[in-house]
N, C-alpha and C positions, 0 to 999 in steps of 0.2 A: 523428579517432576519438573515439567516445563510449562511455563505460562507465557502466553502471547496475547496481549490485550490491545485492542484498537479503540480509538476514540476520535471524535471530530466530525462524524457524519451529521446529516441533517438535510433539511429542505433549503433550497436556494433557488433563486430566480435565474433564467437563461442569462448568460453573460457574467454571473456572479463568481464568487470564489469560496473555496472551502480549504481547510487544511486538516489533514488526517495525520494522526500520530499513532505510533505503535511501540509497545515496550515488551521486550522479551526478558524473562527471568527464570531462574532455576538452573538445573544441571545441563546447560546447553553445551558446555565445553567452548571450543573456539567457533565463533560465527564466521562463515565464509561469505555469506550473502543474506541480504534483507530485501524484501520487496513487497510489491502490491500487485494482487490480482483482482479481477471483478467478475461478477456473474450477474447478468441481467435476466429477468423472467424468460424462460423458454430457451435460454442460450447456455452455451457451455462457458466454463470459467476460462478467463483469458488474461494474459499477462498484461499489466499495466506498465511497470516500471520496476527495475531491480538494480541494486547497488552492491558492489564488492566492499570489502574492507579498506581497499586502497582508495575508494572513491569513484571507481570507474562505473559509470551508469548507463543502463540500456533502457530506451523507452520504446513503447510500441508506436507505429506510425501515427496512430489516431490521436496521441496525446503530445506528440512532439511540438515543442514551442508553446504549449499550454500548461503542461504540468512539470514540476520539479521535485525530484527525490533527493532527500539528504539524509544523512546518518551520523549518529554520534556513537562511535565505537566504545568510548569509555562507559557509556550508560546503557549500550545495547538497545538504542532506539532507532526509529527510522521515522521520516515524516514525508508527507506527500502534499505538496502545495499545488492546488488545482485552480487554474484561472480560466476565464471564458468558457464556463461550463455551458453545455447545451443538453437537451433532454435526452440525446443519445448516450450521455455519460451516467443516466440513472442506472444504479445497480447496487448489490452489496459488494463492499470493497473488503477484501481479506488481506491480512498481512501474512507473510511468509518469512520464516526464519530458517535458514539452511546452515548446518555446521560443517567443520571440515571433514566429517565422515558421511557427508550427504544425507544426514538425517533432517527430516523436514518437520517443522512445527507451524501449525496454522492457528491463527486467531479465530474468534467467533464470528467475526465479520461486522461491519457497521453499514447502515443504509445511507446512500447518497441518492437524493431525489431532486432533479432539476425540473422545475415546473413554474409556470406563471399563475 
């Protein structure tokens, strides 16, 4: 049984910041990568940022310079610091955990709403 639990979403004004956190637990075996995706209403789920066990990170162009992903390998956690948020960032954010066998585990999602 694997559990992936996100936290930290909410309502924020344009230009504000939020920090999302995700913890993975259970029979995951070795985690290869952890990351964040998002899905806005009427749109497909898209990659936001992903980080490997060595700390190598990839960011989607639309968040470069605004979002920072970090990971604690010992605790199987990943965080996403989101700054300079704008209404286009409004979406449900999902945490992904992928192990060395390419098995993927998703969280239930956390809502981020950017609005004045």
